[in-house]
C-alpha angles and dihedrals in degrees: 000000000000125000090256090057092050099049127019122228126263087269089071091050089052090050091052092051090049091052090048092057099044107023097096115203090350097048122117090250085081091069120093137164087266103104114254098346131096131209092275094043095260110152120236087244087074091071129079123245089250093053093049092046092052090049089054090051090049092053090051090050091057094044098255094130097160089055091048092052090053093054093046090050090052090058089053089051100042102034104027096159099044125106088241090059089066093049091044092055094057090044088051090056090048094048094049090049092051088051089052091241090137098171092054091044090052091049093052093045092050091050089053091051091048095048100036108024093154097045120116091242094054088094090055091048090053090047091052089049090054091047090053086069100031097054090060098056102069092105108076090213095063125109108288090217088080090055093052090049091049091051092051093048093045090050088055090056091049096046101036098039106027093152096047124107088247098058096083093049090047090053092052092048091045090057091048092049090048089051088050092060091051089049090056092051090050092049092054093042092053089049091056093043093054089054094048093247089140100168092051090047092050091053091056095046090047090058089055094049095045102036105023104040093138095057129094092251101068097090093052091045090056092048091049088051089055089053095046096045092047089051088055093045092245097140098168091059092044092051092048092051088050091050091054089049091050093052100044107022107028093136093058130096088234090065091048091051093048091046091055093046095050101039089044086065094044093257130134131226097244140121109269137166125005106275127136087271090062087061090050088049091054090049100044101033106026097031091231106146100165 
């Protein structure tokens, strides 16, 4: 769904205002926040689907998204088999999302997908569903369950609607959400490292290196492994982590720091021993995946 299909232009808002001033007992001036009743007591059932839909658009235009969602939901209730009911449902999901009522937005979007899976706006509904999770994960301290749900929903957009206008945005957001998970692992790992809980820290950094290699946190995770393993006296593992850093991230400050740590102890940045890092070395440096 394009922006023009989501919100009408200012011309539509002008039309709504015009109708409000000259529509008599059926004008939009009858609508109020009071559910289903206008200023003269006329029930919302007295209005056509088109009138209610245009009122919902008008409310969105002026930033009253909760109001807009109400009017769109009334179309779904009063005119369930009309063409406008389908449009109103996707607009309902959009309005709830703009109002940051993510659970309601997700519910409306899922209903749209269930009822109209082959419709051209199904991709947008799936995208809105994904955003209902994604837009809540900006804070790294939030529950990571939201991030996993966002990843799953974004993947659905990418795989089910690869040619839609939302696929590219979904890919970008998927990468950011994936990076977010790695960021959380790094945050916890650094916490353990500062408190000299080296084994616990290593377990967190290992997750980043093994499962989040494509994120921006891999270089730091390898450096932190060098620090942790050196603190435990495990020089083979420290050297191997440094070797991976040297091959893939030599231009980073993390490599420079690891180089100083290792060479300062008379150690080389080379693959040594037979730890899990040696397997990573074979994969990332030698290209041996089996």
